C-alpha positions, 0 to 999 in steps of 0.5 A: 499499500502507498498513502497515495492510496488512501486517497489524501491530497496530493500536497500532502503526499508530497510532503510525506515524501519529502520526509521520507516516507513510502508507505503508509505504517499498520496503524496508518493504513487501518486508521486513516480512511475512517478518519477520512470518512468522518467516524469517530474512532477509539484506536490502540498502538504501541508507541513508535507506530507512526500514530500521530500521522493516522490522525494528523494526515486527517486533520490537515485534509479537513483543514485544506477542505476549509481552503478550498471552500473558502470557509472562513471561522473563528477559532480552530478547526482541530483541537489535539489533546496531549497529557504533555508539553514534550509530546504537544510540542512533538505533534505540532512539528509533525502537523508543520512537517506534513502540512509544509505544502498547505497554503498558510496553515497556522498550528499553534500550542497552548501548554503549561511551564511558558508564558501566556503572552504568545498563546494568547496572540496564537488564540486572537489570530487565524488558527486551523490547528490548536494542541494543547494540554489540558490543564493550560487550555482549561485556563485559556477557556475559562478567560474567553480566549479559547474559542473552540465553537468551530472544532470539527475534529477533537483528538485525545493522544493517549488519553489514558495518560491524561485521565491518569493525570487527573485531567477527566473533568478537563477533558469532558469541560473541553469536549462539552465547549465543541461543536456536538456534531464533531468528530472524535479521535481517541488513542489509548493503551487501553480502553478499559475502565474509566477510559472506556467510560469516557470513549462511550460519553464523548464517542459516537459508534466509533469504530474500534482499531487495533495494531500491535498491542503491547503484547507484540514483540518489539522487533527491533528493540533487544530488552535484557533484564539485570538483577542487582544485589543493592543499589552500589550493584545496580550503579556499577552496572550502569556504569560499565553501559554507558562505557559501552562504544555501541552507545550511541545516545542513551535515555535513562529512567527514574522514578522521580525527579530528585533522582533523575537530577542527583543520577544526571551530578553523578554521571557528570561528574563521571565525565559524561556529557549529561542532563536530566528532564523532568516536569519540575524544570521550566519549559525554556530549559527543558527545550534547551534539553532536548534541543541537546540531545537531538543535536546530539550534544548530549549522549545521556539524558536522565529523564522521569516518564513525564517528561520523556513522553512524546521524545522521538529521538531516532539517535537513542540506542540505549533505554535503561530503567534505572528506576522502575515505572510506577505502571506497567504500560509505562514500561512498554512506552519507555522502551518505545523510545529506542529502535525508532525510524527503522533502527535497532534498539537495546532496552536494560532494565537494572531490577533489585529484589524488591522490584521482582513485583513490578517486573512479574506485572511487567511480565504478565502485561506483556505478555513476554519474559524479559530475557535475564543477562549478566555482565562478566566480573558484575554478576550477582552474588545473590539468587535470583528472585523466583521465577515470574508467573508464565506469561500468557495472562489475558490482556488488561489483567488488573495489576498488583500493588506496587512494592512500597520504596521505589525510589532510590531511598538513602545512598549507600553509607546512609549520606543523604542525597546532593541537592538536585542539579548543581553542574551539567556539561557544557552541552546541557544547561544549568539548572537554577541555582 
């Protein structure tokens, strides 16, 4: 199948060719035709599968139709809600890339952590596509600055994550501010529980599309599990992995913001070009960190789950889980940060015995075992925890409670943590003192 067979406008297929895309991915082939037909959709697709284009190309088709009809309206025609600033910026970039030949395309982002002035100016002017996080958009709705009365297409990207972050009431309020006859497209890792109930409220006779669920193997990503005896052993394993020549760029995940800053400081002192990225940082600094990663001035990025949503950097060769995720599905999102754009990647999980419960639940959720590995000279001295339950349990099985104490805890020797973020490499931003 080619993009031409999807009946996309010539300006869109030309932009896709210029971007180097020859054929649609599975989720694009499945979702674009019904989306072009105006149908509501419930879509499940693993990270890195091309889902952004699967809703952005139909969105741009709506914009082109309005251009041809010479219809002028106030406010955007398309609204995309995302859980994080980084994902919003990624979606905005995709809109600009795929819409590069759309005459006069106007795309705006409304996210937290940035000044209101530029956002207000964008909302006042002509606008085609608005990409927003729910909290900041609610602010603009309350002040009367955001006009959603002409929305034709509403996209909820990573709806499960937005609900996990407590945005369900905001999403309902935003949806009520849009026309009832709009098209609604909802993307989520799962549609069980409260996500499914929200879909039932917002969507009209939706078509269900499930492509590449979390139970399918990540063919381009090798996964490894290293058991660590203690915190010092886990640090030694991380240090060894980061010195391997096969590491182009590494994304190291931690459980908390404090952990991210502490670990980035420690790796910087060892000579790595490293920076941390988390939700407690101002947006300007986060943008500079991401630019340093994309330009390859940074070799290592230490991040939390929230900050890493939406990172799409093909040169990330390694994802390392130094702190385990809070939820099983976040493991899938984490490892999907590598092995992108046709490349191969390595996802390494460093786990202590207290992490065995979460490891078991991840394997149950993905219905796959994570192959265990050792490093010569750094083999664990303690016996590995009892084997995980056999994979293959029903999708959507209720996860168990997460064991306590998932942060780093005290440093070896009982010393307290260093204050977050004192020094970084020259390639990364210096945090505020």
